[in-house]
LUMKETOR-130818 format. One record per residue: residue number from 1; residue in one letter; x, y, z of N, C-alpha, C, O in turn. Coordinates in steps of 0.001 Angstrom, whole numbers, always signed. Each point is the difference from the previous one (the first is absolute). Layout:
BEGIN
[node NUM, 'a', [X, Y, Z], [X, Y, Z], [X, Y, Z], [X, Y, Z]]
...
END
This chain:
BEGIN
[node 1, 'm', [+1206, -14728, -9075], [+752, -21, +1554], [-964, -788, +1136], [-877, +373, +780]]
[node 2, 'd', [+1133, -893, -912], [-879, -1377, +778], [-557, +732, +670], [+581, +893, +616]]
[node 3, 'a', [-2026, -1121, -565], [-832, +362, +1591], [-465, +1246, -68], [-548, +452, +1005]]
[node 4, 'm', [+673, +441, -2303], [-243, +1352, -286], [-915, +298, -1165], [-510, -691, -882]]
[node 5, 'a', [+491, +1906, +1187], [-1136, +39, -1697], [+1143, +208, -998], [+1196, +31, +290]]
[node 6, 's', [-1778, +118, -1606], [+567, +786, -593], [+1273, +781, -104], [+1167, -233, -316]]
[node 7, 's', [-2249, +1794, +923], [+1022, +1074, -10], [-194, +415, +1666], [-1078, +336, +491]]
[node 8, 'l', [+1910, -403, -14], [+405, +743, +1773], [-896, +773, +174], [-283, -56, +1197]]
[node 9, 'l', [-684, +1147, -1981], [-1121, +1131, +459], [-1749, -837, -62], [-900, +840, -23]]
[node 10, 'd', [+410, -2336, -3], [-863, -634, -1061], [+144, -539, +2133], [-1100, -75, +547]]
[node 11, 'l', [+2230, -195, +281], [+460, -952, +481], [-1883, +799, +1351], [-1059, -544, +312]]
[node 12, 'a', [+1331, +1182, -168], [-702, +569, +1446], [-347, +2384, -1010], [+377, +765, -888]]
[node 13, 'p', [-1109, -888, +1804], [-123, +1180, -422], [+648, +961, +785], [+14, +1209, -229]]
[node 14, 'v', [+712, -1999, +1500], [+771, +1610, +1036], [+1056, -849, +305], [-115, -1159, +401]]
[node 15, 'v', [+1233, +1817, -618], [+1190, -989, +467], [+497, +912, +1037], [+68, +1203, -251]]
[node 16, 'p', [+384, -1797, +1716], [+90, +1025, +1060], [+1283, -226, -62], [+632, -981, +394]]
[node 17, 'v', [-133, +2324, -1117], [+1750, +519, +1204], [+539, -527, +1137], [-701, +376, +940]]
[node 18, 'v', [+1594, -1058, -562], [+533, -68, +1066], [+981, +199, +624], [+1058, -580, -244]]
[node 19, 'v', [-1179, +1276, +999], [+1445, +556, +490], [+111, -1051, +1602], [-705, -67, +1007]]
[node 20, 'l', [+1312, -266, -1223], [+521, -601, +1928], [+1850, +35, +770], [+1152, -144, -409]]
[node 21, 'd', [-1942, +462, +1852], [+1041, +775, +784], [+483, -1990, +395], [+1120, -74, +505]]
[node 22, 'd', [-1620, -913, -638], [+383, -722, +965], [-373, -1781, -1470], [-977, -245, -708]]
[node 23, 'a', [+1751, -190, +822], [-106, -729, -1222], [-343, -1677, +999], [+292, -1133, -383]]
[node 24, 'a', [-1040, +1563, +1814], [-742, -1239, +168], [-1381, +63, -132], [-891, -845, +85]]
[node 25, 'd', [+923, +2330, -369], [-1719, +731, -243], [-414, -545, -1178], [-1183, +297, -162]]
[node 26, 'a', [+1802, -1262, -1152], [+394, +163, -1153], [-1268, -914, +126], [-1137, +438, -171]]
[node 27, 'v', [+1451, -1890, +519], [-504, -742, -238], [-1912, -263, +56], [-825, -393, -824]]
[node 28, 'p', [+762, +852, +2245], [-1320, +176, +625], [-307, +1071, -901], [-794, -359, -869]]
[node 29, 'l', [+1220, +1760, +770], [-947, +938, -571], [-248, -519, -1478], [-1148, +152, -416]]
[node 30, 'a', [+2256, -864, -602], [-516, -555, -1463], [-1019, -909, +90], [-845, +182, -877]]
[node 31, 'r', [+486, -1608, +2031], [-1266, -1120, +174], [-1203, +1263, -82], [-1024, +80, -679]]
[node 32, 'a', [+1631, +845, +1677], [-1402, +780, -388], [-898, +887, -637], [-1187, +320, +68]]
[node 33, 'l', [+2636, +69, -984], [-618, +169, -1391], [-788, -453, -47], [-1092, +407, +398]]
[node 34, 'v', [+1359, -1543, -958], [-141, -867, -1104], [-1203, -793, +181], [-579, -793, -743]]
[node 35, 'a', [+375, +1162, +1788], [-1136, -738, +511], [-1246, +558, +328], [-1105, -368, +400]]
[node 36, 'g', [+1526, +1096, -626], [-1167, +1754, -615], [-195, -96, -1328], [-1103, +454, -308]]
[node 37, 'g', [+1886, -965, -835], [-58, -107, -987], [+962, +1031, -547], [-610, +354, -1009]]
[node 38, 'l', [+1546, +237, +1030], [+740, +672, -713], [+1122, -697, +483], [+564, +152, +1084]]
[node 39, 'p', [-135, -1402, -2549], [+1302, -163, +6], [+1588, -184, -752], [+725, -996, +5]]
[node 40, 'a', [-472, +2488, -706], [+671, +482, -814], [-79, +1284, +1156], [-898, +747, +389]]
[node 41, 'i', [+2347, -928, -73], [+1011, +695, +1730], [+1175, +517, -303], [+1026, -618, +284]]
[node 42, 'e', [-997, +1595, -785], [+1622, +1193, -103], [+242, +624, +1502], [-572, +633, +887]]
[node 43, 'v', [+1812, -1252, -1223], [+764, -97, +1415], [+940, +1456, -645], [+454, +129, -1137]]
[node 44, 't', [-379, +758, +2192], [+1121, +1111, -1219], [+1385, -196, +301], [+79, -700, +1009]]
[node 45, 'l', [+566, +882, -1263], [+1613, +106, +680], [+452, +1193, +572], [+983, +606, -427]]
[node 46, 'r', [-1861, -139, +1653], [+135, +1381, +421], [+872, -93, +1939], [+441, +898, +718]]
[node 47, 't', [-589, -3128, -423], [+276, +624, +1439], [+1419, -1541, -298], [-686, -922, -441]]
[node 48, 'p', [+1628, +608, +493], [+1162, -83, +757], [-515, -2179, +435], [+703, -976, +259]]
[node 49, 'v', [-2361, +1198, -420], [-526, -1480, -28], [-1249, -142, -787], [-1106, -457, +285]]
[node 50, 'a', [+1566, +941, -1275], [-1024, -373, -1278], [+414, -1144, -1091], [-865, -639, -600]]
[node 51, 'l', [+2360, +425, +382], [+99, -1279, -687], [+20, -1016, +1263], [+213, -1141, -411]]
[node 52, 'e', [-388, +1200, +2006], [-242, -1657, +650], [-977, +141, -249], [-381, -757, -892]]
[node 53, 'a', [-645, +1717, +1426], [-1693, +167, -446], [-280, -740, -1216], [-687, -1021, +36]]
[node 54, 'i', [+1050, +1357, -825], [-317, -309, -1821], [+592, -2606, +57], [-371, -1148, -243]]
[node 55, 'r', [+1415, +2024, +753], [-276, -1919, +31], [-639, -605, +1190], [-241, -1192, -193]]
[node 56, 'a', [-42, +1536, +1128], [-854, -484, +1115], [-1347, -282, -541], [-774, -879, +380]]
[node 57, 'i', [+620, +1661, -1225], [-1889, +42, -452], [+152, -1278, -1217], [-813, -851, -361]]
[node 58, 'a', [+1994, +1091, -4], [+164, -1063, -1643], [+17, -1116, +954], [-1091, -306, +481]]
[node 59, 'd', [+1853, -181, -216], [-195, -1335, +870], [-975, -232, +976], [-263, -1196, +124]]
[node 60, 'g', [-348, +1941, +598], [-763, -207, +1338], [-2288, +113, -656], [-1029, -367, +568]]
[node 61, 'v', [+1284, +1019, -1871], [-1408, +421, -680], [-160, -529, -1445], [+355, +433, -1097]]
[node 62, 'p', [-1048, -1572, +1524], [-51, -5, -1269], [-1576, +686, -1100], [-682, -44, -1025]]
[node 63, 'g', [+885, +446, +1957], [-1540, +30, -931], [+180, +1829, -873], [-381, +790, -864]]
[node 64, 'a', [+1299, -1100, +2018], [+823, +2456, -1049], [+647, -259, -849], [+427, -1049, -483]]
[node 65, 'v', [-333, +2178, +257], [+656, +145, -1729], [+556, +1867, +374], [-544, +1092, -161]]
[node 66, 'v', [+2277, -1685, +876], [+614, +982, +422], [+1097, +248, -501], [+1008, -702, -78]]
[node 67, 'g', [-1364, +2501, -531], [+1030, +722, -739], [+944, +573, +1250], [+271, -280, +1167]]
[node 68, 'a', [+43, +1256, -2178], [+1065, +1176, +933], [+172, +1096, -1240], [+132, -40, -1223]]
[node 69, 'g', [-207, +989, +2215], [-788, +1455, -565], [+877, +1341, +479], [+679, -107, +1022]]
[node 70, 't', [-688, +888, -1477], [+1123, +1346, +260], [+2025, -948, -806], [+1057, +75, +626]]
[node 71, 'v', [-1160, -527, -1505], [+1039, -1359, -426], [+552, +1455, -1227], [-691, +280, -979]]
[node 72, 'i', [+1769, +332, +1254], [+778, +709, -718], [+1528, -136, -851], [+635, +841, -636]]
[node 73, 't', [-402, -2093, +892], [+883, -220, -267], [+594, -1061, -448], [+155, -626, +1049]]
[node 74, 'p', [+716, -637, -2672], [+366, -885, +568], [+79, -333, +265], [-530, -1052, -355]]
[node 75, 'e', [+1469, +1000, +1814], [+261, -984, +825], [-1333, -279, +965], [-297, -1018, +624]]
[node 76, 'q', [-191, +1921, -699], [-2139, -666, +1362], [-50, -603, -1145], [+329, -1160, +248]]
[node 77, 'v', [-570, +1270, -1480], [-826, -604, -412], [+482, -1927, +515], [-795, -805, +485]]
[node 78, 't', [+2092, +576, -760], [+565, -850, -217], [-14, -669, +1748], [+158, -1147, +417]]
[node 79, 'e', [-366, +2171, +137], [+541, -1479, +1607], [-1877, +387, +63], [-401, -673, +949]]
[node 80, 'c', [-682, +1364, -1491], [-1431, +34, +147], [-122, -1387, -483], [-864, -697, +533]]
[node 81, 'v', [+1774, +71, -1685], [-165, -1354, -173], [-12, -981, +164], [-747, -959, -201]]
[node 82, 'a', [+1978, +1234, +758], [+422, -994, +1138], [-734, +166, +1311], [+250, -906, +795]]
[node 83, 'a', [-846, +1561, -490], [-1068, -253, +1558], [-938, -503, -368], [-598, -476, +965]]
[node 84, 'g', [-142, +214, -2319], [-579, -776, -410], [-1799, +853, -942], [-893, -494, -688]]
[node 85, 'a', [+1235, +2174, +1309], [-905, +1008, -788], [-431, -363, -1803], [+855, +236, -854]]
[node 86, 'r', [-2200, -799, +455], [-803, -335, -690], [-561, +1121, -1051], [-527, -314, -1067]]
[node 87, 'f', [+716, +1713, +1524], [+732, +1106, -1089], [+560, +1121, +352], [+853, -60, +885]]
[node 88, 'l', [-1147, +1213, -1414], [+1014, +570, +562], [-1027, +1721, -721], [-616, +166, -1053]]
[node 89, 'v', [+885, +790, +2249], [-693, +1598, -176], [+1171, +979, +635], [+654, +118, +1036]]
[node 90, 's', [-861, +709, -2742], [+974, +635, +847], [-515, +1750, +44], [-1194, +199, +223]]
[node 91, 'p', [+2154, +1070, -446], [-1158, +1265, +619], [+410, +565, -1573], [-892, +698, -482]]
[node 92, 'g', [+1694, -824, -102], [+649, +552, -1224], [+289, -1510, -826], [-357, -1170, +139]]
[node 93, 'w', [+1323, +2050, -1181], [+971, -1319, -528], [+668, +366, -1233], [-693, +261, -983]]
[node 94, 't', [+2122, -203, +908], [+896, +11, -1090], [+14, -1056, -907], [-617, -1047, +197]]
[node 95, 'd', [+1632, +1390, -1672], [+21, -1422, -289], [+1277, -893, +537], [+540, -948, -569]]
[node 96, 'v', [-241, +1515, +1775], [+743, -984, +381], [-369, -1105, +1079], [+645, -978, +379]]
[node 97, 'l', [-1879, +1448, -15], [-983, +158, +725], [-1334, -1467, -66], [-680, -727, +725]]
[node 98, 'l', [+969, +1009, -2037], [-1508, +37, -381], [+703, -1680, -1341], [-674, -674, -779]]
[node 99, 'e', [+2112, +602, +1076], [+691, -1298, -746], [+478, -822, +1356], [+365, -1101, -410]]
[node 100, 'a', [-266, +1138, +1324], [+171, -773, +1173], [-1921, -864, +127], [-384, -1170, +10]]
[node 101, 'm', [-366, +2593, +65], [-1218, -404, +404], [-609, -1071, -992], [-1198, -280, +49]]
[node 102, 'r', [+1894, -193, -773], [-463, -677, -1735], [+669, -1046, +42], [-573, -841, -693]]
[node 103, 'a', [+1705, +349, +1247], [+1371, -890, -286], [-936, -637, +1474], [+143, -1206, +201]]
[node 104, 's', [-1067, +1991, +793], [-71, -551, +1742], [-620, -2011, -1425], [+351, -1179, -41]]
[node 105, 'g', [-1034, +1799, -489], [-1633, -1161, -261], [-748, +387, +455], [-1061, -625, -7]]
[node 106, 'l', [+1172, +2103, +793], [-1808, -377, +881], [-483, +1194, -264], [+831, +855, -308]]
[node 107, 'p', [-2623, -372, +361], [-811, +291, +417], [+1042, +1479, -244], [+1206, -66, +240]]
[node 108, 'f', [-1732, +1108, -642], [+1249, +1811, +557], [-1317, +647, -352], [-851, -225, -861]]
[node 109, 'l', [+973, +1032, +1746], [-1361, +1548, -599], [+1652, +1168, +693], [+643, +99, +1045]]
[node 110, 'p', [-645, +457, -2258], [+1014, +912, +155], [-382, +1446, -4], [+91, +487, -1127]]
[node 111, 'g', [-543, +453, +2176], [-872, +1155, +357], [+349, +1270, -538], [+1080, +498, +318]]
[node 112, 'v', [-1898, +122, -1135], [-393, +680, -938], [-758, +1535, +466], [-1006, +117, +699]]
[node 113, 's', [+1644, +741, -1181], [-1013, +1504, +288], [-210, +648, -638], [-587, +981, +457]]
[node 114, 't', [+849, -983, -1847], [-189, +1164, -1246], [-89, -926, -693], [+476, -1127, +135]]
[node 115, 't', [-1136, +1583, -975], [-389, -730, -1746], [+1106, -317, -831], [-43, -961, -768]]
[node 116, 's', [+1362, +1954, +902], [+1218, -263, -90], [+231, -1533, -16], [-34, -982, -741]]
[node 117, 'e', [+295, +1387, +2042], [+689, -1956, +478], [-1023, -538, -178], [+92, +642, -1046]]
[node 118, 'v', [-1529, -1485, +953], [-711, -882, -575], [+12, +38, -1233], [-1071, -532, -290]]
[node 119, 'v', [+1671, +865, -838], [-26, +500, -1152], [+1062, -883, -448], [-130, -843, -887]]
[node 120, 'a', [+1865, +1232, +1965], [+957, -1096, -229], [+59, -1304, +162], [+452, -833, -785]]
[node 121, 'l', [-1044, +638, +2096], [-843, -1679, +322], [-938, -506, -1277], [+301, -778, -904]]
[node 122, 'l', [-1279, +1341, +1097], [-233, -107, -1906], [+1035, -914, -531], [+252, -1193, +173]]
[node 123, 'e', [+402, +2406, -1065], [+1161, -424, -741], [+447, -906, +753], [-1036, -665, +32]]
[node 124, 'r', [+1918, -45, +762], [+423, -893, +709], [-686, -953, -85], [+607, -1069, +56]]
[node 125, 'g', [-2339, +999, -248], [-375, -1348, +26], [-668, -477, +1781], [-383, -787, +866]]
[node 126, 'v', [+555, +1489, -1151], [-514, +625, +2147], [-2091, +315, +271], [-377, +1080, +454]]
[node 127, 'r', [-423, -1956, -745], [-1359, +1053, +490], [-234, -550, +1107], [-1057, -630, +50]]
[node 128, 'e', [+1918, +664, +1195], [-838, +333, +1181], [+885, +613, +717], [+1204, +191, -172]]
[node 129, 'm', [-2185, +200, +1289], [+1420, +1398, +613], [-1031, +615, +819], [-1159, +410, -69]]
[node 130, 'k', [+2415, -581, +1113], [-447, +803, +2007], [-698, +1321, -957], [-156, -536, -1097]]
[node 131, 'f', [-186, +1546, +1012], [-659, +1389, +876], [+411, +768, +1133], [-944, +395, +684]]
[node 132, 'f', [+2143, -55, -270], [+434, +954, +1161], [+823, +821, -370], [+1067, -145, -595]]
[node 133, 'p', [-1572, +998, +950], [-1041, +758, +1484], [-897, -91, -912], [+186, +363, -1162]]
[node 134, 'a', [-2198, -1300, +1995], [-758, -227, -511], [-625, +1890, -250], [-56, +912, -826]]
[node 135, 'q', [-240, -1235, +2024], [-1404, +1846, +201], [+1093, +549, +58], [-647, +575, -875]]
[node 136, 'a', [+2215, +115, +1048], [+293, +932, -842], [+1455, +196, -1233], [+1110, +489, -208]]
[node 137, 'a', [-2021, -1165, -213], [+831, +131, -1086], [-1701, -481, -1581], [+97, -733, -984]]
[node 138, 'g', [-1117, +1399, +1386], [-1246, +483, -393], [-864, -781, +585], [-955, +593, +504]]
[node 139, 'g', [+982, -2202, -363], [-826, -235, +714], [-1230, -1092, -768], [+632, -955, -451]]
[node 140, 't', [-1700, +835, +245], [-1168, -687, -1130], [+403, +1698, -750], [+1102, +481, +261]]
[node 141, 'a', [-1609, -79, -727], [+51, +1260, -975], [+997, -102, -941], [-319, +162, -1177]]
[node 142, 'y', [+1689, -446, +1516], [+936, -603, -691], [+336, -662, -586], [+855, +131, -876]]
[node 143, 'l', [-1885, -1765, +1427], [+518, -1437, +37], [-1452, -316, -1409], [-115, -922, -806]]
[node 144, 'k', [-765, +2159, +1056], [-1345, +141, -1328], [+833, +321, -850], [+219, -914, -796]]
[node 145, 's', [+614, +2262, +534], [+564, +33, -841], [+878, -266, -1186], [+148, +271, -1191]]
[node 146, 'l', [+553, -1232, +2596], [+1388, -616, -1161], [-825, -1490, -433], [+551, -838, -715]]
[node 147, 'a', [-2632, +572, +1534], [-547, -998, -1016], [+117, -193, -1771], [+260, -890, -809]]
[node 148, 'g', [-736, +2732, +829], [-403, -278, -1962], [+1370, -261, -417], [+177, -1160, -370]]
[node 149, 'p', [+951, +2005, +324], [+1214, +222, -1337], [+381, -1711, +364], [+142, -728, -982]]
[node 150, 'l', [+17, +110, +2363], [+1280, -1296, -127], [-1078, -897, +1315], [+32, -379, +1171]]
[node 151, 'p', [-792, +410, -2220], [-1219, -1812, +1036], [+736, -1275, +10], [-537, -866, +691]]
[node 152, 'q', [+1954, +429, -1459], [+15, -576, +205], [+992, -222, +2061], [+211, -1088, +536]]
[node 153, 'a', [-53, +1700, -269], [+819, +716, +1211], [-941, -379, +911], [-1138, +462, -79]]
[node 154, 'r', [+1524, -1435, +1155], [-807, -219, +1020], [+910, +131, +1067], [+1185, -334, -20]]
[node 155, 'f', [-2182, +1145, +1509], [+1061, +590, +1187], [-409, -906, +1181], [-996, -701, +179]]
[node 156, 'c', [+2087, +945, +563], [-394, -651, +1878], [-245, +1047, +226], [+201, -263, +1185]]
[node 157, 'p', [-671, +2101, -1142], [-292, +509, +466], [+942, +298, +2253], [-584, -683, +842]]
[node 158, 't', [+1698, +1515, -328], [-45, -626, +1617], [+23, +1898, +581], [-205, +885, -830]]
[node 159, 'g', [+401, -652, +1889], [+76, +1096, +318], [-922, +936, +518], [-323, +912, -762]]
[node 160, 'g', [-31, -931, +1572], [-972, +377, +605], [-1872, -421, -374], [-1017, +685, +98]]
[node 161, 'i', [+1225, -1943, -487], [-1133, -960, +409], [-608, -119, +796], [+457, -614, +964]]
[node 162, 'g', [-1737, +1094, -917], [-317, -615, +1209], [-1237, -942, +121], [+58, -895, -843]]
[node 163, 'p', [-1493, +813, +1884], [-1349, -908, -917], [-754, +1186, -763], [-816, -244, -889]]
[node 164, 'g', [+1222, +1870, +1392], [-1070, +903, -326], [+44, -174, -1792], [-1103, -110, -535]]
[node 165, 'n', [+2088, +91, -185], [+292, +510, -833], [+199, -1586, -948], [-444, -62, -1147]]
[node 166, 'a', [+1041, -956, +1691], [+300, -1433, -697], [-974, -518, -1219], [+203, -842, -875]]
[node 167, 'p', [-854, +1317, +1038], [-1253, -149, -891], [-130, +488, -690], [-80, -486, -1128]]
[node 168, 'e', [-8, +1581, +1345], [+214, +491, -1660], [+1275, +232, -786], [-339, +344, -1132]]
[node 169, 'y', [+1516, -379, +1229], [+501, -831, -130], [+109, -1660, -781], [+644, -453, -946]]
[node 170, 'l', [-1464, -8, +1745], [+255, -1456, -759], [-1362, -81, -1044], [-462, -907, -692]]
[node 171, 'a', [+168, +1960, +879], [-1567, +262, -1128], [+973, +406, -2000], [-458, -220, -1122]]
[node 172, 'l', [+1852, +847, +1541], [-116, +114, -1173], [+1003, -1039, -1056], [+925, -693, +424]]
[node 173, 'p', [-1244, +756, -1495], [+249, -1523, -898], [+1483, +525, -303], [-11, +538, -1107]]
[node 174, 'n', [+1007, -508, +1564], [+1559, -113, +258], [+567, +272, +1150], [+1024, +641, +234]]
[node 175, 'v', [-2017, -1355, +715], [+588, -624, +1061], [-553, -1675, +709], [-1127, -482, +109]]
[node 176, 'g', [+2179, +73, +180], [-117, -1377, +327], [-160, -24, +1197], [-704, -916, +424]]
[node 177, 'c', [+1094, +1573, +243], [+490, -617, +1751], [+319, +2025, +768], [+107, +939, -790]]
[node 178, 'v', [-52, -807, +1775], [+437, +677, +589], [+1312, -226, +1710], [-43, -1018, +691]]
[node 179, 'g', [+679, +1787, -503], [+994, -499, +545], [-815, +1272, +1732], [-463, +1139, +51]]
[node 180, 'g', [+747, -2378, +1120], [-390, +1682, +849], [-5, -1289, +1713], [+63, -1222, +141]]
[node 181, 't', [-145, +2098, +557], [+1032, -517, +1275], [-1068, +54, +1514], [+254, -295, +1168]]
[node 182, 'w', [-1450, +786, -1799], [-1027, +530, +1085], [-908, -1259, +832], [-815, +232, +893]]
[node 183, 'm', [+1249, -1911, -1538], [+24, -792, +223], [+588, -319, +1382], [-344, -798, +873]]
[node 184, 'l', [+1511, +1831, -979], [+1374, -1044, +1271], [+42, +1568, +886], [+881, +801, -314]]
[node 185, 'p', [-1494, -581, +991], [-97, +1898, +922], [+1272, -954, +471], [+429, -1138, -188]]
[node 186, 'a', [-156, +2160, +810], [+1510, -37, +1187], [-50, -1181, +1206], [+698, -959, +328]]
[node 187, 'd', [-2262, +1771, +255], [-138, -354, +1126], [-420, -1391, +469], [+37, -611, +1068]]
[node 188, 'a', [-426, +381, -2237], [-228, -1827, -558], [+1247, -1150, -32], [+49, -1223, +136]]
[node 189, 'i', [+689, +2036, -330], [+1107, -1092, -448], [+1159, +488, +1253], [+880, -771, +383]]
[node 190, 'a', [-1021, +1918, +66], [+68, +286, +1482], [-285, -1825, +1449], [+304, -971, +694]]
[node 191, 'a', [-856, +1639, -1113], [-1098, -592, +865], [-126, -1622, -242], [-404, -728, +907]]
[node 192, 'r', [+861, +105, -2471], [-103, -1273, -668], [-1383, -87, +173], [-215, -1080, +550]]
[node 193, 'd', [-783, +1655, -738], [-1569, -38, -95], [-136, -986, -1964], [-103, +460, -1137]]
[node 194, 'w', [+172, -1703, +1611], [+238, +135, -1619], [-1448, -704, -554], [-245, -359, -1151]]
[node 195, 'g', [-447, +298, +2095], [-1748, +108, +119], [-816, +1164, -719], [-864, +78, -873]]
[node 196, 'r', [+1576, +772, +1678], [-973, +1519, -772], [+1302, +255, -1455], [-106, +1109, -523]]
[node 197, 'i', [+790, -1672, +153], [+1040, +406, -1339], [-1097, -1045, -714], [-650, +649, -819]]
[node 198, 'e', [+256, -1953, +852], [-477, -1099, -1002], [-1386, +727, +317], [-848, -512, -732]]
[node 199, 'a', [+300, +1479, +1514], [-1210, +783, -326], [+246, +794, -1468], [-544, -118, -1098]]
[node 200, 'l', [+1320, +741, +1465], [-65, +1687, -1154], [+689, -733, -1272], [+5, +399, -1165]]
[node 201, 'a', [+610, -1646, +1727], [+571, -332, -1249], [-1270, -1061, -1008], [+459, -602, -971]]
[node 202, 'r', [-1717, +480, +1233], [-911, -1132, -141], [-1120, +1447, -509], [-798, -218, -911]]
[node 203, 'a', [+828, +1415, +1470], [-723, +980, -637], [+509, +890, -1449], [-404, +326, -1117]]
[node 204, 'a', [+1640, -204, +2073], [+500, -19, -1567], [+772, -531, -1096], [+649, +584, -867]]
[node 205, 'a', [-799, -1494, +1026], [-272, -1292, -1051], [-1189, -597, -754], [-132, -981, -732]]
[node 206, 'g', [-1028, +2340, +1371], [-1641, -319, -312], [-130, +1894, -1290], [-920, +576, -581]]
[node 207, 'l', [+1967, -412, +696], [-392, +1243, -835], [+282, +97, -1560], [+906, -551, -625]]
[node 208, 's', [-1643, +1168, +276], [-621, +360, -723], [-96, +1325, -943], [+309, +1133, +367]]
[node 209, 'a', [-792, -1490, -1634], [-263, +1795, -578], [-905, +122, -47], [-744, -745, -637]]
[node 210, 'g', [+164, +2309, +1656], [-1205, +902, +478], [-110, -905, +1398], [-1002, +174, +695]]
[node 211, 'a', [+2103, -1226, -229], [-437, -422, +1357], [+726, +863, +1849], [+366, -1053, +523]]
[node 212, 't', [-130, +1821, +212], [-25, -98, +1074], [+401, -1198, +996], [-736, -986, +30]]
[node 213, 'c', [+2040, +1047, +903], [+37, -1060, +517], [+678, +1023, +1689], [+1034, +662, +87]]
[node 214, 'r', [-1892, -870, +790], [+287, +701, +1698], [+354, -1501, +868], [+256, +29, +1204]]
END
């Protein structure tokens, strides 16, 4: 992937998970995140403007590596590729969805929350996954338990992660990055306070194992 690390999980310690209601906010928001050191941006397909937002970021923010989240159908895979997404993230997976994501040629992170799902993906040649919903599914203790028997699997935990517990996740050997929304407070987006979002992104980008971000 041009301008990308060898692995999506190694681009930055944190992947912002973006939910947008107004596509006009996409470019300035992405510019703030990139300026703050978070180039990998996951725009979730939870709102009607998501594809438009992905297209705007792909066209208007050269430093961004924009991807699509909440991808759950092969049709969405096709739409996201057409919009310019550079990676795909799903909350879970089926063989049909997995094949569509693989056929897209883009990096992808299928979602898992159980050991059997992890083993099934490893069996299919997939080693990088989203662990979701991270806190509800067992958090760092669960991931620690997976590291012993399944060291070849690497994760981007998402769900219930913030500046207080992100370093605990990032300290694990099988975690490459975490996904979160804490650098995207709703009031800052509503006020279009891109400076505040850039500052929060910069603090998140500086997170490392054992450190805290305030």
